VEXDREN-2710 file (C-alpha; in Angstrom, 1 decimal):
% VEXDREN-2710
k/r/px/py/pz
1/MET/33.5/92.9/76.0
2/ASP/34.8/94.0/79.8
3/VAL/36.1/90.6/80.5
4/ALA/37.9/90.1/77.1
5/LEU/39.6/94.2/78.2
6/ILE/40.5/92.9/81.5
7/ALA/41.9/90.1/80.4
8/VAL/44.2/91.6/77.1
9/ALA/45.2/94.5/80.4
10/GLY/46.2/91.9/82.7
11/THR/48.0/89.5/80.1
12/LEU/49.8/92.8/78.7
13/LEU/50.8/93.9/82.6
14/GLY/52.1/90.0/82.8
15/VAL/54.1/90.6/79.6
16/ILE/55.4/93.8/80.7
17/ALA/56.6/93.4/84.2
18/THR/58.3/89.7/82.5
19/HIS/59.9/91.4/80.1
20/TRP/61.2/94.2/83.4
21/PHE/62.2/91.2/85.5
22/GLN/63.6/89.6/83.1
23/GLY/65.7/93.0/81.8
24/ARG/66.5/93.2/85.6
25/ALA/68.2/89.8/85.8
26/THR/69.9/89.9/82.4
27/LEU/72.2/92.7/83.9
28/ARG/72.6/91.6/87.3
29/THR/73.6/88.2/85.5
30/ALA/76.1/90.2/83.0
31/ALA/77.3/92.0/86.0
32/LEU/78.2/89.6/87.6
33/THR/80.0/87.5/85.0
34/ARG/82.5/91.1/84.2
35/HIS/83.1/91.1/87.8
36/GLU/84.2/87.6/88.2
37/GLN/86.1/87.7/84.7
38/LEU/87.9/90.7/86.5
39/ARG/88.2/88.9/89.6
40/GLN/89.8/86.1/87.9
41/GLU/92.0/88.3/85.3
42/ARG/93.4/90.3/88.6
43/ILE/93.9/87.0/90.5
44/THR/96.0/85.6/87.5
45/THR/97.7/89.1/87.0
46/TYR/98.7/89.6/90.5
47/SER/100.1/85.9/91.0
48/ALA/102.5/86.8/87.9
49/PHE/103.5/89.7/88.7
50/ALA/104.4/88.5/92.5
51/GLY/106.2/85.2/90.0
52/ALA/108.1/87.7/88.6
53/VAL/109.2/89.6/91.6
54/VAL/110.1/86.8/93.2
55/GLU/112.6/85.8/90.5
56/TYR/113.8/89.1/89.7
57/ARG/114.4/89.4/93.7
58/HIS/116.7/86.0/93.2
59/SER/118.5/87.3/89.8
60/GLN/119.5/90.2/91.8
61/ASN/120.8/88.2/94.5
62/ASP/122.6/85.7/92.5
63/ARG/124.0/89.0/90.5
64/TRP/125.2/90.3/93.7
65/PHE/126.8/87.1/94.9
66/ARG/128.8/86.6/91.4
67/ALA/130.0/90.7/91.3
68/VAL/131.0/90.0/94.8
69/GLU/132.9/86.7/94.3
70/GLU/134.4/87.5/91.2
71/PRO/134.1/91.1/89.8
72/GLY/133.8/91.4/86.1
73/SER/133.8/87.3/85.5
74/GLU/132.4/86.1/82.6
75/GLU/129.6/84.8/85.2
76/ALA/129.2/88.2/86.6
77/GLU/128.3/90.0/83.7
78/GLU/126.0/86.7/82.7
79/SER/124.3/87.0/85.9
80/ARG/123.9/90.9/85.3
81/HIS/122.2/90.1/82.3
82/ALA/120.1/87.0/83.2
83/SER/118.9/90.3/86.1
84/TYR/118.0/92.3/83.4
85/ARG/115.4/89.9/81.5
86/GLN/114.2/89.3/85.2
87/ARG/113.6/92.8/85.2
88/THR/112.0/93.5/82.1
89/ALA/109.8/90.6/82.8
90/ALA/108.9/91.9/86.2
91/ARG/108.3/95.9/85.0
92/GLN/105.7/94.2/82.2
93/ALA/104.3/92.3/85.0
94/LEU/103.9/95.1/86.9
95/PHE/102.4/97.0/84.1
96/ARG/99.8/94.6/83.4
97/VAL/98.6/95.1/87.1
98/GLN/98.4/98.7/86.6
99/LEU/96.1/97.9/84.1
100/VAL/94.0/95.9/86.0
101/CYS/93.9/97.1/89.0
102/ASP/91.9/100.2/90.0
103/ASP/92.9/101.0/93.3
104/PRO/95.6/103.3/93.3
105/ASP/97.2/102.2/96.5
106/LEU/97.2/98.7/95.4
107/ARG/99.4/100.1/92.5
108/ARG/101.4/101.9/94.5
109/LEU/102.4/99.2/96.6
110/ALA/102.8/97.0/93.6
111/GLU/105.7/99.6/92.8
112/ALA/107.5/99.4/95.7
113/ALA/107.2/95.8/95.4
114/PHE/109.2/96.6/92.2
115/ASP/111.4/99.2/93.1
116/GLU/112.8/97.5/96.2
117/THR/113.6/94.6/94.0
118/HIS/115.6/96.5/91.6
119/CYS/118.0/98.4/94.0
120/MET/119.5/95.6/95.6
121/HIS/122.2/95.1/93.4
122/GLU/123.4/98.5/94.6
123/ALA/124.2/97.0/98.2
124/VAL/127.0/97.6/100.0
125/GLY/128.4/94.6/101.9
126/THR/126.3/91.6/103.0
127/ALA/124.4/92.6/106.0
128/ASP/123.2/95.5/103.4
129/ARG/121.9/93.0/100.7
130/ALA/120.2/91.1/103.3
131/ARG/118.7/93.7/104.5
132/ARG/117.7/94.7/101.2
133/SER/116.4/91.8/100.2
134/ASP/114.5/90.9/103.0
135/ARG/112.8/95.2/102.3
136/ALA/111.9/93.7/98.5
137/LYS/110.6/90.6/100.3
138/ASP/108.7/92.3/102.3
139/ALA/107.5/95.2/100.2
140/LEU/105.7/92.1/98.1
141/GLY/104.5/90.3/101.2
142/ARG/102.5/94.0/101.6
143/PHE/101.2/93.9/98.1
144/ILE/100.0/90.4/98.4
145/ALA/98.5/91.2/101.7
146/ALA/96.2/94.1/100.4
147/ALA/95.4/92.3/97.0
148/ALA/94.2/88.9/98.8
149/PRO/91.0/90.6/100.5
150/GLY/90.1/92.2/97.2
151/LEU/90.2/88.8/95.2
152/ARG/88.0/86.9/97.6
END
């Protein structure tokens, strides 16, 4: 009788231990899966934001050049409207960054990259335009450099 009780107790103890270890392994796997999904979402979101800001910067440069070359022309107006569309795309990408990013410093860097790009069309003179374009490019570079280590 004692042998049977020991066997039953051992079996129950084994089942409980197995259940506990499997539960922990399941939780760990679920956490790793969530972490990897978030990492992939951030990679997609951050790269889409960078692409949108590059396109916005390009459209701001085009807008500036067309406004300087032929103020009020149809091409200048067309370029201005194209920059508005790019601004909307960049702002939407910024919103996605703000939604998936849990680092306030990284969010500030993304906002700075957008803001630096946004004010490019206000440049007065070629040197000012080049300086503003470089500042926008550098701001985006700071965002990418800060985001990259967290994506590895």
